[in-house]
C-alpha positions in Angstrom: -0.7 56.0 26.3 -2.2 56.4 29.6 -4.2 53.0 30.0 -2.5 49.6 29.8 -2.9 48.2 26.3 -3.0 44.3 25.4 -1.6 43.1 22.3 -2.1 39.5 21.1 0.8 37.6 19.6 0.4 34.2 17.7 3.6 32.5 17.7 3.8 29.3 16.0 7.1 27.0 15.9 7.4 23.7 14.2 7.0 21.9 17.5 4.7 24.1 19.4 2.6 27.1 19.3 1.3 29.5 21.8 -0.9 32.7 22.2 0.7 35.5 24.2 -0.7 38.7 25.2 2.0 41.4 25.9 0.4 44.1 28.4 2.2 47.6 27.5 2.2 49.7 30.8 4.7 52.2 32.6 7.3 51.6 29.8 7.5 47.8 29.9 5.9 44.9 28.5 4.6 41.8 30.7 3.7 38.7 29.1 0.7 36.4 29.6 0.5 32.9 28.0 -3.2 32.1 27.2 -2.9 29.1 25.2 0.0 26.6 24.4 -0.3 23.6 22.1 1.7 20.8 20.4 2.7 21.1 16.7 4.1 18.9 14.5 4.5 17.4 10.8 2.0 14.7 10.2 3.4 11.6 8.1 1.1 10.7 5.2 2.0 7.5 3.1 2.0 8.0 -0.6 3.0 6.1 -3.8 5.8 8.2 -3.9 7.0 7.2 -0.2 6.0 9.3 2.9 5.2 12.9 2.6 4.8 15.3 5.8 2.1 17.9 6.2 0.8 20.4 8.9 -2.7 20.2 10.4 -3.3 23.8 9.5 -7.0 23.5 10.3 -6.0 22.3 13.9 -3.6 25.0 14.4 -6.4 27.5 13.2 -8.6 26.2 15.9 -6.1 26.5 18.6 -5.3 30.3 17.6 -9.0 31.0 17.8 -9.4 29.5 21.2 -6.2 31.3 22.2 -7.6 34.7 21.2 -10.7 34.1 22.8 -8.9 33.1 25.9 -6.9 36.0 25.8 -10.0 38.3 25.9 -11.5 36.5 28.8 -8.4 36.4 31.1 -6.8 39.8 30.1 -9.1 42.0 28.4 -9.9 43.5 24.7 -7.0 43.4 22.6 -5.7 46.6 20.8 -3.7 44.7 18.2 -3.1 41.1 17.1 0.1 40.0 15.1 1.1 36.4 13.9 4.4 34.8 13.4 5.6 31.5 12.2 8.4 29.4 10.8 9.2 30.4 7.3 8.9 28.9 3.6 5.7 26.9 4.1 2.4 28.0 2.6 -1.1 27.1 1.8 -2.8 27.1 -1.5 -6.1 28.8 -1.3 -8.9 29.0 -3.8 -11.1 32.1 -4.6 -12.8 32.8 -1.5 -10.0 31.7 0.7 -10.7 28.0 1.1 -7.7 25.9 1.3 -7.0 23.8 -2.1 -5.1 21.1 -0.1 -3.0 20.2 3.2 0.0 22.2 3.5 3.3 20.5 3.1 5.8 20.5 5.6 9.3 21.6 4.7 10.9 18.6 6.1 9.0 16.4 3.5 11.1 14.5 1.0 9.2 15.9 -1.9 11.7 18.5 -2.8 14.6 16.1 -3.0 16.6 17.0 -6.1 14.4 19.8 -7.2 16.9 22.5 -7.0 19.0 21.0 -9.6 15.9 21.5 -11.8 15.8 25.1 -11.2 19.6 25.5 -11.6 19.5 23.9 -14.9 17.3 27.1 -16.1 18.9 29.8 -13.7 22.5 29.1 -12.6 23.0 29.2 -8.8 25.0 32.2 -9.1 22.5 34.1 -11.0 19.7 33.2 -8.5 21.8 34.4 -5.6 22.5 37.5 -7.1 18.6 38.1 -7.0 17.3 36.4 -4.0 20.7 36.3 -1.9 19.3 33.2 -0.3 21.1 30.1 1.3 20.2 27.1 -0.8 18.0 24.8 1.2 15.8 22.2 -0.7 12.9 23.4 1.3 12.8 27.0 0.0 9.3 28.0 -1.3 10.5 28.2 -4.9 11.6 24.5 -4.7 8.6 23.6 -3.0 6.4 25.2 -5.7 8.2 23.3 -8.5 7.3 20.1 -6.6 3.9 21.4 -6.1 3.4 21.9 -9.8 5.1 18.5 -10.5 2.4 16.8 -8.2 -0.7 18.6 -9.7 -1.1 21.2 -7.0 -1.2 24.0 -9.4 -3.5 22.9 -12.1 -3.9 25.0 -15.4 -6.9 27.3 -15.3 -7.5 26.7 -11.6 -7.0 30.0 -9.7 -4.7 29.5 -6.7 -3.1 32.0 -4.3 0.0 31.0 -2.4 0.0 32.3 1.4 2.6 31.7 3.6 1.5 30.3 6.7 1.3 33.5 8.8 -0.3 35.3 6.0 -2.9 32.4 5.5 -3.9 32.8 9.2 -4.1 36.4 8.8 -6.2 36.3 5.9 -8.9 34.0 7.7 -8.7 36.7 10.6 -9.3 39.6 8.2 -10.4 38.5 4.7 -7.2 40.2 3.2 -4.6 38.4 1.3 -1.1 39.8 1.2 2.5 38.6 1.8 4.5 40.3 4.8 8.1 40.9 3.4 10.2 39.4 6.0 8.7 36.0 5.4 8.4 36.5 1.6 12.1 37.0 1.5 12.5 33.1 2.2 10.8 32.1 -0.6 13.5 32.7 -3.2 11.1 34.9 -5.3 11.8 38.2 -3.9 14.5 40.6 -5.1 16.8 41.3 -2.0 17.8 44.7 -3.1 14.3 46.1 -4.1 12.2 44.1 -1.5 9.7 43.2 -4.1 8.8 40.1 -6.3 11.5 39.7 -8.7 9.8 40.1 -12.3 12.8 39.0 -14.0 13.1 35.6 -12.0 9.3 35.1 -12.5 9.7 35.5 -16.3 12.5 32.9 -16.3 10.5 30.6 -14.1 7.5 31.0 -16.8 9.6 30.9 -19.9 11.9 28.2 -19.0 10.4 25.8 -16.5 6.7 26.6 -17.5 6.0 27.8 -13.9 3.9 30.8 -14.1 3.7 32.1 -10.5 2.4 35.5 -11.5 -1.3 34.9 -10.6 -0.2 32.9 -7.6 1.6 35.6 -5.7 -0.4 38.1 -3.3 0.7 42.0 -3.0 3.5 42.5 -0.6 3.4 44.6 2.4 6.2 45.6 5.1 6.1 44.6 8.7 4.2 47.1 10.6 1.3 47.5 8.0 -2.3 47.2 9.2 -3.8 44.4 7.2 -7.2 44.8 8.3 -9.5 44.0 11.4 -10.7 40.7 13.0 -14.0 39.9 11.1 -16.9 39.6 13.7 -18.3 36.6 12.0 -15.0 34.9 12.3 -14.1 35.9 16.0 -15.6 38.1 18.5 -12.5 39.8 19.4 -12.8 43.6 19.8 -10.5 46.5 21.1 -11.1 48.6 24.4 -13.3 50.8 22.7 -15.6 48.0 21.2 -14.2 48.5 17.5 -12.7 45.5 15.8 -9.2 44.8 16.8 -6.5 45.6 14.0 -4.4 42.8 12.7 -0.9 44.0 12.0 1.6 42.2 9.7 4.4 41.9 12.1 7.9 40.4 11.1 5.8 37.4 10.2 8.9 35.0 9.9 9.6 34.2 13.6 13.3 35.0 13.1 12.5 38.3 11.9 10.4 39.0 15.2 13.1 37.6 17.3 15.7 40.0 15.8 13.6 42.8 16.5 13.6 41.8 20.1 17.5 41.5 20.4 18.0 44.1 23.2 21.3 45.5 21.7 22.6 48.8 22.8 25.4 49.1 20.4 25.4 48.7 16.4 28.4 45.9 16.4 26.4 42.9 17.4 25.9 39.2 16.1 22.8 37.3 17.2 21.7 33.8 17.7 18.0 33.2 17.5 18.0 29.7 19.4 15.2 27.3 19.0 14.4 24.4 16.7 16.9 26.1 14.3 19.8 28.3 15.4 19.8 31.4 13.1 23.2 33.0 13.5 24.1 36.4 11.9 24.3 40.1 11.7 21.7 42.9 11.1 22.8 44.9 7.9 21.4 47.8 5.8 22.1 46.1 2.5 22.4 42.5 1.5 25.9 40.7 0.6 25.4 39.2 -2.7 28.8 38.4 -3.4 30.1 34.9 -5.0 32.1 34.5 -1.8 28.6 35.0 0.4 27.0 32.3 -1.8 29.8 29.7 -1.9 29.6 30.1 2.1 26.0 29.4 1.9 24.9 32.7 3.6 21.3 33.9 3.3 20.1 37.5 3.0 16.6 37.6 4.5 14.9 40.8 4.9 14.2 42.5 8.4 11.8 44.9 10.1 12.3 48.6 9.1 14.1 47.9 5.9 17.1 45.8 7.5 18.7 42.6 6.2 19.0 39.7 8.2 22.3 38.1 7.0 22.8 34.9 8.5 23.3 31.0 8.3 20.7 28.4 9.3 22.4 26.1 11.8 20.6 22.9 12.5 19.6 23.9 16.1 18.0 22.3 19.0 16.2 20.1 16.5 19.0 17.3 16.9 18.7 17.4 20.7 15.0 17.4 20.7 14.8 14.5 18.4 17.4 12.6 20.4 15.1 13.2 23.6 11.8 12.1 21.7 13.7 8.9 20.4 15.0 8.0 24.1 11.4 8.5 25.6 10.0 6.5 22.8 12.5 3.8 23.9 11.2 3.9 27.3 14.0 6.0 28.8 12.6 8.4 31.5 14.9 11.5 31.3 14.2 15.1 32.4 16.0 18.2 30.9 17.5 19.0 34.3 19.1 15.6 34.5 20.1 15.7 30.9 21.8 19.1 31.2 23.7 18.1 34.4 24.9 15.0 32.9 26.1 16.9 29.8 28.0 19.5 31.7 30.0 17.0 33.6 31.0 15.2 30.4 34.4 15.8 28.9 34.2 18.7 26.6 34.7 18.5 22.6 35.6 14.6 23.1 33.3 13.9 20.0 32.0 16.6 17.6 30.0 16.4 14.5 29.1 18.8 11.6 25.6 19.6 13.0 24.7 20.8 9.7 25.2 17.5 7.8 22.2 16.2 6.0 22.4 13.2 8.2 20.7 15.2 10.9 18.0 16.9 9.1 15.1 14.3 8.9 13.3 13.1 11.9 14.9 10.2 13.5 17.4 8.6 16.1 20.1 11.1 16.4 22.0 9.3 18.8 22.6 6.3 16.1 23.6 9.3 13.8 26.1 10.6 15.9 27.6 7.1 16.3 27.8 6.9 12.4 29.3 10.1 12.1 31.8 9.4 14.9 32.8 6.2 13.4 33.3 7.7 9.9 35.6 10.4 11.2 37.5 8.1 13.6 36.2 9.8 17.0 35.2 7.9 20.1 31.5 7.0 20.3 29.4 8.5 23.2 28.4 6.0 25.7 25.8 7.9 27.7 23.0 10.3 27.2 25.0 13.0 28.9 27.8 12.3 26.3 25.3 12.6 23.5 23.9 15.7 24.7 27.5 17.2 25.3 28.2 16.3 21.6 25.4 18.1 20.4 26.0 21.3 22.5 29.7 21.3 21.5 29.0 20.8 17.9 26.3 23.6 18.0 28.9 26.0 19.6 31.4 24.9 17.0 29.0 25.8 14.1 28.2 29.3 15.9 32.0 30.0 16.1 32.1 29.4 12.3 29.1 31.3 11.2 30.0 34.5 13.2 33.3 34.3 12.0 32.3 33.9 8.3 29.4 36.6 8.5 31.9 39.1 9.8 34.7 38.1 7.1 32.0 38.3 4.1 30.3 41.5 5.2 33.3 43.7 6.4 31.6 44.1 9.8 33.1 43.9 13.2 31.4 42.2 16.2 32.0 43.1 19.8 29.0 41.3 21.6 27.1 38.2 20.8 23.2 38.3 21.6 21.6 35.0 22.3 17.8 35.1 22.2 15.0 32.4 22.2 13.9 29.2 24.1 17.4 27.6 23.7 19.0 30.2 26.0 17.6 28.2 28.9 20.6 25.9 28.0 23.2 27.6 30.2 25.9 25.2 29.1 25.2 25.9 25.4 25.3 29.7 26.2 28.6 29.6 27.8 30.0 27.3 25.1 28.9 29.7 22.6 31.0 32.5 24.4 34.1 29.9 24.6 33.8 29.0 20.8 33.5 32.7 19.6 35.5 34.4 22.1 32.8 37.0 22.5 30.9 38.2 25.3 27.3 36.6 25.2 24.1 38.5 26.6 21.5 35.9 26.7 17.9 37.1 26.8 14.9 37.3 26.5 13.8 33.9 26.1 10.4 35.1 24.5 12.3 37.1 22.0 10.0 36.1 19.1 6.8 37.3 21.0 8.2 40.3 22.2 9.3 41.3 18.7 5.8 40.5 17.4 4.4 42.5 20.1 6.3 45.8 19.6 5.7 45.8 15.9 2.1 45.2 16.4 1.9 48.0 18.8 3.7 50.4 16.7 1.5 49.4 13.6 -1.8 50.0 15.8 -0.4 53.5 16.7 0.0 52.5 20.4 3.9 53.5 20.3 6.4 55.2 18.4 9.9 55.0 17.5 12.4 53.2 15.2 14.1 49.9 15.9 16.4 51.2 18.7 13.5 52.6 20.4 11.7 49.3 20.2 14.7 47.5 21.5 14.9 49.7 24.5 11.2 48.8 25.4 12.2 45.2 25.1 15.3 45.5 27.1 13.3 47.3 29.9 11.0 44.4 30.0 13.5 41.5 30.4 16.4 40.2 32.3 19.8 39.3 30.6 22.5 36.9 31.7 26.0 37.5 30.8 28.6 34.8 29.8 32.3 35.6 29.3 34.6 33.5 27.2 37.2 31.4 28.9 40.4 32.1 26.7 42.0 29.0 27.9 39.9 27.0 25.7 40.7 28.5 22.3 43.2 25.9 21.4 40.8 23.2 22.1 38.2 24.7 19.8 40.9 25.3 17.0 41.6 21.6 17.4 37.9 20.4 17.1 37.3 22.6 14.2 40.4 21.1 12.5 39.3 17.6 13.1 35.8 18.0 11.5 36.6 20.7 9.0 40.4 20.1 8.1 40.1 21.7 4.7 38.8 24.9 6.1 41.3 24.9 8.7 44.1 24.7 6.2 42.7 27.6 4.1 43.0 29.8 7.3 46.3 28.8 8.2 
């Protein structure tokens, strides 16, 4: 490739979205942001309480504007890829029109639904097929709630399209399910990387949930799905032909892991954003009972890989805390918050950041107070102390997740890569190194966009190579920061873990 090539990357997160352009030239990628917009679930009152929905039509409008801006500002696009968060979907009628609003995964509609499924398919059997960490918002539980609420009426054709696949279908007219994101539904066989016919039969026979007509065909990341339809959007490639749309690692974490700039196989990663996804890259899933009991998930990755990981609550808790403080009239900047947190006593108060108390939107400082009272710990008395508690608690969760992942998989780890917007929090990066005892390499910040871009570029025939080659390209396109662990803090982390997880500590002693 002699001329620069521009690849459009649509990257949607639960709190914001953006359209990026990656310009590939001289063996590196430079990024240009052409549009950024706010995202968030919309609360809607119902007879069964408040429900949360995504404003999918507004997101579609923002994406259209972002891609048009990309062409105006940078030039014709040689490829487009779309990634979003996992599990959420839109139901579409014949012709592609939405059958209703897209429910948001933090909605309360799935409370108690997993037990309905487990009454028919025991958790151990289910894990042996899909290898997924049990979370109430997994798509299979959402679909059970959907049927209960009348969203899957008998005799009315519906196709379930996960959000990136829905947006791709509007661009191209082609309906598919990309494997990395489809693996978060709970309906995929983790070994065969196909819809589980056995599980679908169980759902039909035992729960009267027939999903066969609802599921689209699967494609692997890197597949050209189609081209941008001219009647939808006037976006063309450099030669004037319609721009190819490539199914990238459409689960944003899958794209982020592609962009982990590792040079060695023995690495762990943290994709650090609204959620923190902590895990390993494996060739095969780990479907043991011990893995299930530890609530580890086997999500599928690009090029036949498995993302063996645990979902950690992540910077959601921090973001919600800041949102609440600002709604209360407190003017706080991120720089001030970070400095105040760094000055506070380490590990004075820690919480189980994955506790259900921190899942729903709300006043996180008040919930930390409740947790501290229940566990006999001092209450934070300043914004800095609350943020220090959140950072310390996240690092403690990272420590536990990395250790469990290595023990359950039998793999060794020599370095921890942190990618994503959360690495701007330098204190958190250092705490991750201290808590795990591993050297931390932080970068790139824009891992998801870069992972999206390199897979789209390869799918469009602009570059060649395996994952290692894609990662070399990413590494040449970013700067990394190194954080070395402080061994003198190891005893403090041991004590903090024992304080919050005494039973686990006793098992290890």
